[in-house]
C-alpha positions as CSV (number, residue, x, y, z in Angstrom):
1,X,68.2,82.1,100.8
2,X,71.5,84.0,100.7
3,X,72.0,86.8,103.2
4,X,72.3,90.2,101.5
5,X,75.8,91.6,101.3
6,X,76.6,94.2,103.9
7,X,77.1,97.7,102.7
8,X,80.4,99.1,103.8
9,X,81.2,102.8,104.2
10,X,83.9,105.1,105.4
11,X,83.2,107.7,108.1
12,X,86.0,110.2,108.9
13,X,86.3,112.3,112.1
14,X,88.9,114.9,111.5
15,X,90.3,118.1,113.0
16,X,93.2,119.6,115.0
17,X,94.4,118.3,118.3
18,X,92.1,118.8,121.3
19,X,88.9,118.8,119.1
20,X,87.4,115.6,120.5
21,X,88.2,113.3,117.6
22,X,89.0,110.2,119.7
23,X,86.1,111.0,122.0
24,X,83.8,110.9,118.9
25,X,85.4,107.7,117.7
26,X,84.9,106.0,121.1
27,X,81.3,107.3,121.3
28,X,80.6,105.6,117.9
29,X,82.3,102.4,119.1
30,X,80.2,102.3,122.3
31,X,77.0,102.8,120.3
32,X,77.9,99.9,118.0
33,X,78.7,97.7,121.1
34,X,75.4,98.5,122.6
35,X,73.8,97.4,119.3
36,X,75.8,94.1,119.8
37,X,77.8,94.7,116.6
38,X,81.2,93.1,116.4
39,X,83.8,95.9,116.6
40,X,87.6,96.1,116.2
41,X,89.4,99.2,117.3
42,X,93.0,99.8,116.1
43,X,95.6,102.2,117.4
44,X,99.1,102.8,116.0
45,X,101.9,101.3,118.0
46,X,103.6,104.7,118.2
47,X,100.8,106.2,120.3
48,X,101.3,104.8,123.8
49,X,100.0,107.9,125.6
50,X,97.0,106.0,126.9
51,X,98.9,102.8,127.4
52,X,99.1,99.7,125.1
53,X,95.8,98.0,124.3
54,X,93.5,101.0,124.6
55,X,92.4,104.1,122.9
56,X,91.5,107.0,125.3
57,X,90.3,110.5,124.8
58,X,91.7,113.6,126.7
59,X,88.4,113.6,128.6
60,X,88.9,110.0,129.8
61,X,86.6,108.0,127.5
62,X,88.3,104.8,126.5
63,X,87.9,101.5,124.7
64,X,90.1,98.4,124.3
65,X,92.2,98.3,121.1
66,X,94.6,96.3,119.0
67,X,97.8,97.9,117.8
68,X,99.4,98.0,114.3
69,X,102.7,99.4,113.1
70,X,101.6,99.9,109.5
71,X,98.4,100.0,107.5
72,X,99.0,96.6,105.9
73,X,98.6,94.9,109.3
74,X,95.0,96.1,109.8
75,X,93.2,93.6,107.7
76,X,94.8,90.8,109.7
77,X,93.2,92.2,112.9
78,X,89.7,92.1,111.4
79,X,87.8,88.9,112.0
80,X,85.1,87.3,109.8
81,X,82.3,88.6,112.0
82,X,83.6,92.2,112.3
83,X,81.0,94.8,111.3
84,X,82.7,98.0,112.4
85,X,86.4,98.9,112.2
86,X,87.5,102.0,114.1
87,X,91.0,103.4,113.5
88,X,92.4,106.1,115.7
89,X,95.2,108.6,114.9
90,X,95.1,107.8,111.2
91,X,97.9,110.2,110.4
92,X,100.4,107.8,112.0
93,X,99.6,105.2,109.3
94,X,100.4,107.4,106.3
95,X,99.0,107.3,102.8
96,X,99.1,103.5,102.7
97,X,96.0,103.6,105.0
98,X,93.7,104.8,102.2
99,X,93.7,101.8,99.9
100,X,93.5,99.4,102.9
101,X,90.4,101.1,104.3
102,X,88.8,101.4,100.9
103,X,89.2,97.6,100.4
104,X,87.7,96.9,103.8
105,X,84.7,99.2,103.2
106,X,84.3,97.6,99.7
107,X,84.2,94.2,101.5
108,X,81.2,95.4,103.6
109,X,82.8,96.9,106.8
110,X,81.8,100.2,108.3
111,X,85.1,102.0,108.9
112,X,85.3,104.9,111.3
113,X,88.6,106.6,111.2
114,X,89.8,109.6,113.3
115,X,92.9,111.7,112.8
116,X,94.5,115.1,112.4
117,X,93.5,117.0,109.3
118,X,96.4,119.5,109.6
119,X,100.1,119.3,110.8
120,X,101.4,121.6,113.5
121,X,102.3,124.1,110.9
122,X,98.9,124.2,109.2
123,X,99.5,121.9,106.2
124,X,97.1,119.1,105.2
125,X,98.1,115.9,107.1
126,X,97.9,112.8,104.9
127,X,96.1,110.5,104.8
128,X,93.1,112.5,106.2
129,X,92.5,114.7,103.1
130,X,92.5,111.6,100.9
131,X,90.2,109.7,103.3
132,X,87.8,112.6,103.4
133,X,87.7,112.5,99.6
134,X,86.5,108.9,99.5
135,X,84.4,108.8,102.6
136,X,80.6,108.7,102.7
137,X,80.6,111.0,105.7
138,X,83.0,113.5,107.2
139,X,82.7,115.1,110.6
140,X,85.1,118.0,110.9
141,X,85.6,119.1,114.5
142,X,87.3,122.2,115.9
143,X,89.0,122.8,119.2
144,X,89.1,126.0,121.3
145,X,91.8,128.5,120.6
146,X,94.0,128.9,123.7
147,X,94.6,132.5,122.9
148,X,91.1,133.9,122.3
149,X,88.6,131.2,122.8
150,X,87.3,131.1,119.1
151,X,86.9,127.9,117.2
152,X,90.3,126.4,116.5
153,X,90.9,124.5,113.3
154,X,94.7,124.3,113.9
155,X,97.2,123.3,116.5
156,X,100.8,124.6,117.0
157,X,103.8,123.3,118.9
158,X,104.5,124.9,122.2
159,X,107.9,126.7,121.9
160,X,110.7,124.6,123.3
161,X,108.5,121.5,123.7
162,X,109.9,119.7,120.6
163,X,113.5,119.9,119.3
164,X,113.6,122.6,116.6
165,X,114.4,121.1,113.2
166,X,113.5,124.1,111.1
167,X,110.4,123.9,108.9
168,X,110.7,120.2,108.3
169,X,108.3,117.7,109.9
170,X,110.3,115.8,112.5
171,X,109.7,112.0,112.5
172,X,106.3,111.2,114.0
173,X,107.7,109.1,116.8
174,X,109.8,112.0,118.1
175,X,106.8,114.3,118.7
176,X,103.8,112.3,119.8
177,X,102.4,114.4,122.6
178,X,99.5,116.3,124.1
179,X,99.0,119.6,126.0
180,X,102.6,119.6,127.1
181,X,103.7,120.0,123.4
182,X,100.8,121.5,121.5
183,X,98.1,124.1,121.7
184,X,94.9,124.6,119.7
185,X,94.7,127.8,117.7
186,X,92.3,129.7,115.5
187,X,93.3,131.0,112.1
188,X,94.1,134.4,113.5
189,X,96.5,133.1,116.2
190,X,98.0,130.0,114.5
191,X,101.2,131.9,113.7
192,X,101.8,133.3,117.2
């Protein structure tokens, strides 16, 4: 008797910086590991804030990970027995990530992907909007505004923390950072 084909899906965890996206991704990975599911976690090679070979949240939760420099490398990290693929900091992979993850979900994998939904200047941050459109579930998290304490759906650069290059997005590698470079803000305080 043939084993029924696994049903894949895409689950997106999105929001601004400091919203707990990586913490939620790690939580889901740990639950899958408790259930003895085969899991692969992937981080982008540019994000070395937690060290190479691990994904860690600001609160200290962590899990071992593989690294990739571009979306096309991800399928090569997935073994035959893999049931869940978790991808952190999806925005670093760019738009090329969408068709890669769709193919993996179509092949039966559960794909959990976390990333920034907006840029530091409040614009949609690809590929998260596109991934949210094709996902079976979306968890949109907020942070806490550093000015007033309200829910923060945005984050801004701390003045002077990143070289000023006008309104253009500077290359991703030149501004990967945390609390030293960015602050969470609500809609009212995002432009202050």
